[in-house]
Phi, psi and omega in degrees: 000316181295319180299317179297318179296316179297321178297317178299317180295322177297316179296317179299319178297320178296317179299316181300317180296316180296315181297322180297320177293319182289331176296323176297316177301316180300315180295323177296318177297317180298315178300314181299315181298315181289333178289321188255337180207069186300320181297311180293323179297319179299316180296317179296318180297323176298318180292319178299314181298321178298316179291323177298323178297321178296317179297316179300319178297317178293321178295322178298316178298316182296319182284342180263357178291132182248000000 
């Protein structure tokens, strides 16, 4: 059981490192978009945010399942 728990934590740590690097990439794309096409970037960001809200709602349901 402990070995399995440690393995899960190692995987989570790897995901965290990858996500932190990818968050920098995401912010660079966002800056570029707003610099060169702010109107279009705003519309795209609204759509991304709308889909993220749907994902959050599903995660909430998933985490509350007993």
